[in-house]
N, C-alpha and C positions, 0 to 999 in steps of 0.2 A: 407640442408639435412632435409627430412621430418621426423617428430617424430611420432612414432606409439606406441601402447600399448606394454607392456613388452614382450608379447608373439608374437609380430610381426604382429598382426591383426590391422585393423582399430579400432579406438574407435567407440563405438555404438552411443554415444550421446555427443555433446558438448553443454555447457550452458554458455552463456555470461551474467553475473550479479549474485551477491551473496546476494541479498536480500531474503525476505521470499519466494517468488515464485520460484526463481532459486534454493535455497538450499533445499527446500522441494521436488522439482522435482528431484534434484540430489540424495537425500537420497532414495526416493521411487524407482527411476529407478535402482539405484545400488543394492538395496535390492532384486530387481526382476531379478538380474543377468546381467544387462547391464554394459558394460564398459563405465564409465562416467568421463568426465573431465569438470571442471567448473572454470571460471575465474572471479575475482572481481578486479576492478581497485584500490579500496581503501585497506587500511590495518585495520584489526580489532584489538581492538574495535574502532568503528566509529559511529558518530551520524547522524541522519536524521531528517528532518522536518516531524513530524508525531504526531497524537493525542495520540499514545501509549496506545490505548484501545484495548484489546483483547476481542472480542465479544464471547458470548456463542457458536456461530457457529464455531469459530476457535479452541476452546480448545480441542476437541477430537483429532484432528490431532497433536496438540502441545504436549499433554500428552503422545502420543506414542513416540515422538522424543526427547523432552527435559523436562522430568518430574521434575528434580531437579531445574533447573533455574526457572521453573514456580512457585515453592514454594516461591520464593522471591516476587512474584507479590502481589499487593494490591487488595482485593476483591472489586468489583463494582456491586451493586445490583439495582441501580436506575439511571435514566437519568433526569436531572433537566434543565429547560430552563428559561432564564430571559430576558425580554425586558428592554430597557433603562429606560422606564417610570415606571417600577416596576411590570409589569404583569409577572406572573410566573406560571409554571405548572411542574409536574413531572410524570414519568412513571416508573413502576417496570419492570425490565428485567425478561424474562421468566425463566432464570436461571442465576447463577452468572457469571459475566465476570471478567477480571483482568486488572489491570494497570501495565505495564512492559515497561521499556525504550527500545528503539531500540538498545542502546549500549549493553544491556544484551541479548535481543532477537536475534539479528542478529548474534552475535558472537556464541551463543549457537547453532543456526541452522547451521552455517558454520561448527562447530565442528561435529555436528551430520551427516552432509553430508560426511565428511571425515571418520568418524567411520563406516558409512554404506558401504564404499569402493570406494567412488568417489575420483578422483585425484583433489585436490583443490589447486588453484593458486591465492593467493591474492597479492595485490600491483602489478598487471600486467594488463596493458591496451591492448586491442585488436585494432590493426590498421585497419584490414580489413578481409573480407571473400570472397571466390570465389567458384563457383561450381567446382566440380572436379570428374573426372572419374578415379577411382583408377587403373583399368587394361585396359584402352583404351576404344574406342567407343563401345557402347553396354552394358558396365558394369553398374551396378546400381550406380547412382550418389552419390557422397559424397561431403563434404564441406572441403575446405582448410581454416584453421583459422590461422591468422598471429598475434601473440602477438608482442608488441613493443620490439624490441631488442632481441627477442628469436627465437628459431626454430619454424617452422610452424607445425601444427597438422592436421591430417585428421580424420574427423568424419562422420559417415553415416547419422546422423540426427542432427538437430540444433534447439536450443531453445534460443530465445532472451528474457531476463528478467532483463534488465538493466535500467529500469526507464522510465520516461515520454519523455525525450528529447535526447535519445541516438543517436549517429551518428557513423556509421561504413561504411568505404569504401567498395563498392561492393553491397550495398543493400540500397534502398530508405528508409529514416528515417523521423520521424516527424520533426527533427531539420532542415532538408533540405527543408521543405515545407513552403512556405511563408503563405499559407492559414492557416496552423496550428499555426504558430508563432503569427500572428496578433490576434488570438482568445484568447491568454493568458492574460486575463484582471485581473488576481489575483496574489497575492504573498502570500507565506506561511512564517510564522515566529514562532520560538519556543524558550523556555528556561526552565530550571529547577529551582525550588525554594525549600527552607526549611523554617520552621517556620509557616506553615499554619495549621489551625485546620483540623483534618482529618474528611472526610466524606466517606461513602461507595457509592459514586455516581460520575458520570461524569457530569460536569456542563457546559452548553453552554450559553454564554452571547451574545445576538444579539444586533446589532446597525446598523443604515443605512450605508451600505457599507462594512459590515464585521461581523465577530463574533470571539469570543475567547473561547476556550474550556479549562477547568481545569480537570485534572485527577490525582488521587493519583497513584504513582508508588512505586518502591522498596525503601527501606532504609529511609522511612518517608518523601520522597520528593514528590513534585507535578510537573507535566508537564503542562506548559501553552503554548498553540498552537493556532495561529490565522490564519484565511484566510481573507485577506484584499484586497478590490478592488483598482486598481491602481489609481483611482480618489482620494482616501484618501491618498495614499502614496505620490502622487504628491503634494497634499496640504501641507503635512508635510515636504516636501523637503528632505526626507531620513535622517533627523537629529536624532541623539540620539538613534538609534536602539539598541546600546550596552546595555543601561539601559532599559530593557524590560518594567518594570512597568511604568516608566515615559513616554516611547514612546506610549504604548497602552492607557494610560490615556489621552494623548494629542489627539490621533486619535479617541478614542471611547467615551470619556466623559461619562462613564457608572458608575453610583453611586454604584450599587451592586458589580460590578467588582472591583471598587476602594476599597471598604470596604474589599473585600475578599483578596486582595493583600497587604493590609496595614500591615506593620510589617514583611512581608515575605522578605527573603534574596535570591537574585539570586545566584545560585551556579554553573552555567554553562555558557559558552559563548552563546550569542544569535545566533541562526542558521537561515538562510534565504534561500528561494528558489523562483525563478521566471523565466519565467512566469508559472503560473499554469492554466491549461485548463481542467476542469472536462468534460470528454466525453469518449465514447467508441471509440476504434480504431480497426484496423485489428487484428484478432486473428491468421491469417495465411496468408502468402504470398509466393508463389513459393515453397511451401513445407517446409518453415521455420515457426515454431510456435512461438507465442508471449504469454507471461504470465505476471501476475502482472500489474504494471502500464504501461508496454509496450503495453498491450492489452487494456488499458483504465484506467482512473483515476476517481474514484467516489468521490463525495463531502465528505470531512472528517466528517461533522456533522452526516453522517449516522452511523458512528462507525463501519462499516463493511469492510473498505478498506483492512486491514491485512487479514481478513478472505477470501476475494475474491482473494487476491494474493496467499494465501496458497492453496486454493481449485483449482485455475487455474493451479498451479504447479502440484497438485496431478493428475488432469485429463489429463494434458499433459504427465505426466509419464505413466499413463494408456495407452495412445495411442501409445507412443513409445514402451512400453513393449509388447503391443498387436500386434505390427506390422501393424499399420493402413495402409491399402492399398489404402485409398482414398486421400492420400497426405495432410492430415490435415483437410479434409472436416468434418469428424465426430467430431474432437476436436472443430472446429468452431461452429458446431451446438450445442454441449453440453454446451459450454461456453455461447453462446447466450441465450440458454434456461434458464440458471441459473442466469444471470445478467441483462437481457434486462429490466425487470420491475423495477429493482433497479435504473437504470439510468433515467428512465422516472419519477419515483417518486421523485428522488433527484433533478431533474431539476425543478420540480414544487415547491419544498420547497425552492430552491435557490432564487426564486422570493422574498421570505421573507427577504433575506439578503439585497437586494437593495431597498426594499420598503420604503416609507416614514414612519416616526415613528408612526403615527396614524394607518396606515395599519398593521404594525408589532404588535401593541397592540391588534388590532381587531383579527388578526390571532392567537395570543397567547391566547386570551380569548376563541377561538374556539377549541384549541388543546386538552383540557382535555376531550372533547367529543369523539365520535368514530373516529374523524378525525385524532387525534394524534396517536391513536393505529393503525389505518389503514396504515398511512404513514410509521410508524416504521416497520410494517410487510412487506410492499411493498419494503423497501430498504434492506431487508436481502438476503443473499445468499440462493438460492433454490437448494438444493441437488437433483440430478436426481431421487433418490428413493422417496423423498418427492413429487416431481412433479408427479410421476406416481401415488402415493397414494392420491394425491390431498390435502396434508396437508401443514400447514404453522405454523410458530412460532406464539404464542399468547402472547400479552402484556397486562398487567393489570395496571389500574390506582390505 
């Protein structure tokens, strides 16, 4: 038996994935009068590998939807970078960012989507999707969405926002592409700590083959999150990842990072994800839109991943609410205009991660000049209004 909205009509929008992109899209579309249903395979609260830094570009959207949870966040005003041999530099943010765990952020956004009127289903995996004509040939196409073990739903439009390696029967996914899978040369690892001296900065510790970021989050805790090349993880044999401090010391051998973590107490399980492949992906395929990491994963050191996810959800909701007659073409163009330069700049900086130690020191020495400021500007989300006006964020040393 097919499941419809309570008034007997088709749902206007189905969203698969309850992270920042999906929940923001659900809240925005529901507020604009669309009948929205969203599914998340996990149950909240739940953790994710993430730098847990909310950039200034993300805060205006979040303040509209989750103002009270944001008050728990830790202020972040600077970005600091450290090479293994002791070179360092720092940059002031143009305005204050925040550190907030994904445990708090994602659950708050999920609740906000429900409060806006979306029908929210957590702990519910989607088995597959199929094109569907509700009233026979010639009718406007819809989508039949089949949750595991439950009745199917029919929705007029569909947004996929369920991460980097989603796999759904009925539509080609990155997980089914061998070319995409072999490109995943990186692994992400994170844990939370207590007992660290507080700073109002996000700290990035580079070493050949990876980097580790530290960010203050709520309740006096710190998030430690690393991106590690698989050549390093192979050499470590995958041993001891549960003890994050010992594991990262063995891999990184970074004196400044060792001093920073000395005396800190790990207060969460170590969370891992692999493979990680920073790259842009399709924003639209066959009328289905993609948002968040499903549309591309930008290097975490840019600090703008959550902002990109939120804004991609926002402009997807714009297109759904506006009745985009171009089948997603306009969404694809808007998203590309906002993120294209971010991915190009991030790929250039990524060479620093795998460079020999001497090259890393040389690049670190160059960063306090115009180069560091320029790269940070180039990796930010570009709002369409700013693009028209020709403006960009300014960073100050």
